[in-house]
C-alpha positions as CSV (number, residue, x, y, z in Angstrom):
1,X,58.1,-19.4,104.1
2,X,56.1,-17.9,106.9
3,X,53.1,-20.1,105.8
4,X,55.1,-23.4,105.8
5,X,57.0,-22.6,109.2
6,X,53.7,-21.6,111.0
7,X,52.7,-25.4,110.9
8,X,55.1,-25.6,113.7
9,X,53.9,-24.4,117.1
10,X,57.6,-23.4,117.7
11,X,60.7,-24.3,115.6
12,X,64.4,-24.1,115.6
13,X,66.6,-23.4,112.6
14,X,67.5,-27.1,112.3
15,X,63.7,-28.1,112.2
16,X,63.5,-25.5,109.3
17,X,66.4,-26.8,107.6
18,X,65.0,-30.2,107.6
19,X,61.6,-29.0,106.5
20,X,62.8,-26.7,103.8
21,X,65.7,-28.6,102.4
22,X,66.0,-26.5,99.2
23,X,67.1,-23.7,101.3
24,X,70.5,-23.2,102.8
25,X,70.9,-22.9,106.4
26,X,72.4,-19.3,106.1
27,X,69.4,-18.2,103.9
28,X,67.0,-19.7,106.6
29,X,68.8,-17.9,109.3
30,X,68.7,-14.6,107.3
31,X,64.9,-14.9,106.9
32,X,64.4,-15.6,110.7
33,X,66.4,-12.6,111.8
34,X,64.4,-10.4,109.4
35,X,61.0,-11.7,111.0
36,X,62.5,-11.5,114.4
37,X,63.7,-7.8,113.6
38,X,60.2,-7.0,112.5
39,X,58.7,-8.4,115.7
40,X,56.9,-11.2,113.6
41,X,58.6,-13.9,115.5
42,X,59.7,-14.1,119.2
43,X,62.8,-15.9,120.3
44,X,62.7,-18.3,123.3
45,X,66.1,-19.7,124.8
46,X,66.2,-23.4,125.1
47,X,68.6,-26.0,126.1
48,X,69.7,-26.7,122.9
49,X,68.9,-24.3,119.9
50,X,67.1,-21.0,120.2
51,X,63.1,-21.7,119.5
52,X,61.0,-19.2,117.5
53,X,57.4,-18.7,117.6
54,X,54.8,-16.6,115.8
55,X,52.3,-14.7,117.9
56,X,49.2,-16.8,118.1
57,X,47.0,-14.6,115.9
58,X,49.6,-14.4,113.3
59,X,50.1,-18.1,113.3
60,X,46.3,-18.7,113.0
61,X,46.2,-16.2,110.1
62,X,49.0,-18.1,108.4
63,X,47.6,-21.6,109.1
64,X,44.2,-20.4,107.6
65,X,46.1,-19.8,104.3
66,X,47.5,-23.4,104.4
67,X,43.8,-24.6,104.6
68,X,43.1,-22.6,101.3
69,X,45.7,-24.5,99.4
70,X,44.7,-27.4,97.0
71,X,44.2,-30.7,99.0
72,X,47.3,-32.4,97.4
73,X,49.8,-29.5,98.2
74,X,48.2,-29.0,101.7
75,X,48.6,-32.7,102.5
76,X,52.2,-32.7,101.2
77,X,53.1,-29.9,103.5
78,X,51.4,-31.3,106.5
79,X,52.7,-34.7,105.9
80,X,56.3,-33.2,105.7
81,X,56.0,-31.1,108.7
82,X,54.5,-34.0,110.7
83,X,57.5,-36.1,109.6
84,X,59.9,-33.7,111.2
85,X,58.0,-33.5,114.3
86,X,58.0,-37.1,114.8
87,X,61.7,-37.2,114.1
88,X,62.1,-34.7,116.9
89,X,59.9,-36.8,119.3
90,X,57.0,-34.5,119.2
91,X,54.3,-36.9,118.4
92,X,51.6,-34.9,120.1
93,X,52.0,-32.0,117.8
94,X,52.2,-34.3,114.8
95,X,48.8,-35.9,115.7
96,X,47.3,-32.4,116.3
97,X,48.5,-31.2,113.0
98,X,47.0,-34.0,111.1
99,X,43.7,-33.8,112.9
100,X,43.6,-29.9,112.5
101,X,43.7,-30.7,108.7
102,X,41.4,-33.7,108.9
103,X,44.2,-35.9,107.5
104,X,42.8,-39.0,109.4
105,X,44.5,-41.5,107.3
106,X,47.8,-40.2,108.6
107,X,46.5,-39.3,112.1
108,X,45.2,-42.9,113.1
109,X,48.5,-44.8,112.7
110,X,50.3,-42.3,114.8
111,X,47.6,-42.3,117.6
112,X,47.9,-46.1,117.5
113,X,51.7,-46.1,117.9
114,X,51.9,-43.5,120.7
115,X,48.6,-44.1,122.5
116,X,50.1,-46.4,125.0
117,X,52.8,-44.0,126.0
118,X,49.9,-41.2,126.6
119,X,48.2,-43.7,129.0
120,X,51.7,-44.3,130.9
121,X,52.1,-40.4,131.1
122,X,48.6,-39.9,132.4
123,X,47.5,-38.2,129.2
124,X,44.3,-40.1,129.0
125,X,42.2,-37.0,128.3
126,X,44.4,-35.9,125.5
127,X,44.1,-39.3,123.9
128,X,40.4,-39.2,124.3
129,X,40.1,-36.0,122.5
130,X,42.2,-37.2,119.7
131,X,39.8,-40.1,119.1
132,X,36.9,-38.1,119.4
133,X,38.0,-36.0,116.5
134,X,38.4,-39.0,114.4
135,X,35.3,-40.1,112.4
136,X,33.5,-43.2,113.8
137,X,34.3,-45.4,110.9
138,X,38.0,-45.1,111.7
139,X,37.2,-46.2,115.6
140,X,35.2,-48.9,114.4
141,X,38.0,-50.3,112.1
142,X,40.7,-49.9,114.9
143,X,40.7,-52.2,118.0
144,X,43.4,-49.9,119.4
145,X,41.4,-46.7,119.0
146,X,38.6,-48.6,120.8
147,X,41.0,-49.8,123.6
148,X,42.4,-46.0,124.0
149,X,38.8,-44.9,123.9
150,X,38.1,-47.2,127.0
151,X,41.3,-45.9,128.8
152,X,40.1,-42.4,128.4
153,X,36.7,-43.0,129.8
154,X,37.6,-45.6,132.4
155,X,37.8,-43.1,135.4
156,X,34.7,-41.2,134.7
157,X,32.6,-43.5,132.6
158,X,33.5,-47.0,133.8
159,X,30.5,-48.9,132.3
160,X,31.1,-47.2,129.1
161,X,34.7,-48.0,129.2
162,X,33.9,-51.6,129.8
163,X,32.1,-51.9,126.5
164,X,34.9,-50.1,124.8
165,X,37.4,-52.7,126.2
166,X,35.1,-55.5,125.2
167,X,34.7,-54.1,121.5
168,X,38.4,-53.8,121.5
169,X,39.0,-57.5,122.6
170,X,36.9,-58.8,119.8
171,X,38.7,-56.8,117.4
172,X,42.0,-57.8,118.6
173,X,40.9,-61.5,118.4
174,X,39.8,-61.1,114.7
175,X,43.1,-59.4,113.9
176,X,45.1,-62.1,115.8
177,X,46.8,-59.4,117.7
178,X,48.1,-61.1,120.8
179,X,49.6,-58.2,122.4
180,X,46.3,-56.0,122.0
181,X,44.5,-59.1,123.3
182,X,46.3,-59.3,126.6
183,X,46.2,-55.5,127.1
184,X,42.5,-55.6,126.7
185,X,42.1,-58.6,129.0
186,X,44.3,-56.8,131.7
187,X,42.3,-53.6,131.5
188,X,38.9,-55.6,131.7
189,X,40.2,-57.3,134.8
190,X,41.2,-54.3,136.6
191,X,38.1,-52.3,135.7
192,X,36.0,-55.1,136.9
193,X,37.8,-55.1,140.0
194,X,37.5,-51.3,140.3
195,X,33.7,-51.2,139.9
196,X,33.0,-54.4,141.7
197,X,31.0,-55.7,138.9
198,X,30.6,-59.5,138.8
199,X,34.0,-60.5,140.0
200,X,33.5,-64.0,138.3
201,X,34.1,-62.0,135.1
202,X,37.6,-61.3,136.5
203,X,38.3,-65.2,136.5
204,X,36.9,-65.6,133.1
205,X,39.2,-63.0,131.7
206,X,42.2,-64.1,133.8
207,X,41.8,-67.6,132.4
208,X,41.8,-66.4,128.9
209,X,45.0,-64.3,129.6
210,X,46.8,-67.2,131.3
211,X,46.2,-69.3,128.0
212,X,47.7,-66.5,126.1
213,X,50.8,-66.4,128.1
214,X,51.2,-70.1,128.2
215,X,50.9,-70.4,124.5
216,X,52.3,-67.2,123.0
217,X,54.4,-65.3,125.6
218,X,57.1,-64.7,123.0
219,X,54.6,-62.5,121.1
220,X,53.7,-60.3,124.3
221,X,56.0,-57.4,125.3
222,X,57.5,-57.2,128.9
223,X,55.2,-54.4,129.7
224,X,52.0,-56.3,129.1
225,X,53.2,-59.6,130.7
226,X,54.0,-57.4,133.9
227,X,50.5,-55.9,134.0
228,X,48.8,-59.1,133.3
229,X,50.5,-60.9,136.1
230,X,49.7,-58.2,138.3
231,X,46.0,-58.2,137.6
232,X,46.0,-61.9,137.6
233,X,47.4,-61.8,141.2
234,X,44.4,-59.6,142.2
235,X,42.1,-62.1,140.7
236,X,43.8,-64.8,142.8
237,X,43.2,-62.8,145.9
238,X,39.7,-61.5,145.6
239,X,38.0,-64.3,143.4
240,X,39.9,-67.4,143.8
241,X,41.2,-66.7,147.4
242,X,44.1,-68.3,146.6
243,X,46.9,-66.3,148.4
244,X,50.1,-68.4,147.7
245,X,49.2,-68.4,144.0
246,X,48.6,-64.5,144.3
247,X,51.9,-63.9,145.9
248,X,53.7,-65.9,143.1
249,X,51.8,-63.7,140.4
250,X,52.8,-60.6,142.1
251,X,56.5,-61.5,142.6
252,X,56.6,-62.5,138.9
253,X,55.1,-59.2,137.9
254,X,57.6,-57.3,140.1
255,X,60.6,-59.3,138.7
256,X,59.6,-58.3,135.1
257,X,58.9,-54.9,135.9
258,X,62.4,-54.5,137.7
259,X,64.3,-55.9,134.9
260,X,62.6,-53.6,132.3
261,X,62.6,-50.4,134.3
262,X,58.8,-50.2,135.1
263,X,59.6,-48.7,138.6
264,X,56.1,-47.7,139.5
265,X,54.7,-51.1,138.9
266,X,57.7,-52.8,140.6
267,X,57.1,-50.7,143.8
């Protein structure tokens, strides 16, 4: 019980009941109260249920025991715990759990699913840490991981990030991933603008993005449409010097942003 529950950073009785379904809630509560009474668990009042947590040294000891289990049994426990974390909206903990047990086949799809959210929340360095923990073969096989790698390095290694985005763009095109392609083009335009590198490339990428919107808008999310229209507006100002067209793109971006709750971009 202690080993299994130690896979959570902290947990509620409800989390345990979902994880250890073969035990009744009353039995789980009794075990938890026993551990609290012996100072092996600490209690933290929360907005909902009380959260419980092992002392970091004890948690590390218990998690080391997990790593000694046969691979099939260990992966089954890790998988089930990560499922509970994902159900509770704790995707970051799920990824960290998978990576700590080198369960890369499970970690990569979760990173791909939640990576864009990490960018929007300003957690690019966490995203970069995750991807660096994944073997290179997974990164090479995933244009989304390449894209997120670029996002993580954009501000402190812009020239390296440029290559990451270009690799991601090629991968998206091979996979016929229109959404990913437009994200990569948008990021390339904004990065070229930021580093002032060959502004003609901005126009090249903008033209490619316009073609995608023209032909396949239905396959592009409102978020990427709004972002692309914004960077296309930048291109119209600084490269094409077409101010009326630029204003039209900016207002179109703002309209989509306003309709879909992207308040920062709207402002």
